[in-house]
N, C-alpha and C positions, 0 to 999 in steps of 0.2 A: 772015534776019530781022535787022532792026536792033535795037539795044538799047532804043531808045525804044518800038518796037512791042512788044517783049517785056514791058517795064514796063507798058504799057497792058493787054496781055493778062492779065498776072498781077494787076494792079489790078482788072480787070473780073471775073476769076474770084473774087477775094477778096470783092469787092462782091456778086457773085451769091450766094456762100455766106452772107454776112452777111444779105442780104435774105431768102434762103430760111429761114435760122434764125429771123429776126424774124417772118416769116409763120407758121412753125410755132408759135412762142411765142404769137403773137396768137390763132391758131386754137385752141390748147390752152386759153388763158385764156377764150376765148369758150365753148368746150365746157364747161369747169368752171363758168363762170357760168350756163350753161343748165342744167347738172345741179343746181346749187344752187337755182336758181329752181324747177325741177320738184319737187325734194325738199321745199322749203318749202311749195309749193302742196299737195302730197299730205299731208305730215305736219302742216302747220298745221291742216288740216281734221280730221286724226286726233286732234290734241291737243284740239280743241274737242269732238269726239265722245266722247273719254275723260273729259273734264270733265263732260259731260252723263250719261254712262253708263260708270262705271269698268270694267264687265265687258268693254267693247270693247277694253281694253288687252290682253287675252289674245289677241285676233286681230291687233291692230296691231303689237305688240312684235316678234314673229318676222319680220314683213314689214319692219319698220325694220332689224332685224339683217341680213336678207338684202340690203337696199339698202346698208347700211353696208359689206358685203363687196364689192358691185359698184362702189360709188363712194366709195372711202376718202378721196380728196382732198377731195371736196365735203363729206363728213361731218366731216372734220377741221377744215375751215374753219368749218362751222356750230358745231361744239363750241367752237371758239375764240371765235367771235362771241357765243355765248350763255353761255359760261362753265360749261357743263355738257354732259353727254352728250345730244346732240340725237337724236330729239325727246322721248325719255322718260328723264330722269335717274332715278337710284335713288329720289329723293324723290317723284317722280310715282308710281312703283310703290307706295311705302309709303303715299302718300295714297290711292291707289285701293284698296289693301287695307283701310285704316282705314275708308274710306267704305263698302265692301262689308260690313264687320262692323257698322258703325253702322246701315246700312240693314236688315241682317238683324235686329238687335235691335229696331228700330222695327217692322218687319213682324211679328216674333214677338209683341210686346206687343199690336199691333192684332188679330192673329189670335186670340190668347187672349181678348181682350175680345169680339170678334165672336162667337166660339163659346160664350162664357159666356152671352151674351145669348140666343143661339139655344137653348142647352140649357135656360136658365131658362124661356123661353117654352114649350118642349116639355114641361117638367116641370109647368108650370101647366096645360097642356092635358090632361096625364094626370090631374092632381088634380081637374079639373072633369068628367072623362069617366067613363063606366061602360060595361061590356059591350064591344061591338065597337069603339065609339069609343075606349075606353081602350086596346084592343089596337092600334088604328091609331096612337094617340098615342105608345105605347111604341115602335112600329116607326119612327115619325118621329124620336124621340129617338135610337134606335140609328143611323139614317141620318145624323143630324147629327153624332154622335160619330165615325162612320166617315169622314165627309167631312172633319171636323177633322183626323183623323190622316193621311188621304191627302194633303190640301193641305200639311200640315206636312212630311211626308216628301218630297214633291216639291220644295218650296221649300228644305228643308234640304240635299237632295242637290245642288241647283243652287248653293247657297251654298258648300258644302264643295268642290265641283269648281272653282269660280271662285277661292276663297281659296287652294286648293292650287296652282292654276296661277299665281296672282300671287306666291305664295311662291317658286315655282320660278324665276320671273324675277329674283328678288333674289339667286340663287346665282351 
């Protein structure tokens, strides 16, 4: 083999290696871009859902963490682009917790008012009634009071469960 041929063979081999490396880098960048696009589509919708109903954060947050483990480069790029932990920074969890608490307090006030009115109506019914009608009216008042407690307990359990789950996300 002549030296010129050897030089061409070596040059072709080097060029082949460089082209192969370039192709792998382009393919890797495309794969990362596709990952980022899919993550933004999925968790952009999740962010909107959480803004609408902060309880959904309890379901979406662990899914985002799992995806963060599977696609660390894509999430690192998104974190850098957004300037915070994508898709749910600590502040989003704190806002969700505050909104859950605020919603609970508003519901509690409305619940108390609703059952104060129902109780007052039942008491007026008792005052106007005699005999069997009064007995039925007292039973109605008892039912209203039990319903008030049952609804309160159900809603309070939901609030506590969600608030604790959101607090756990902050740790």
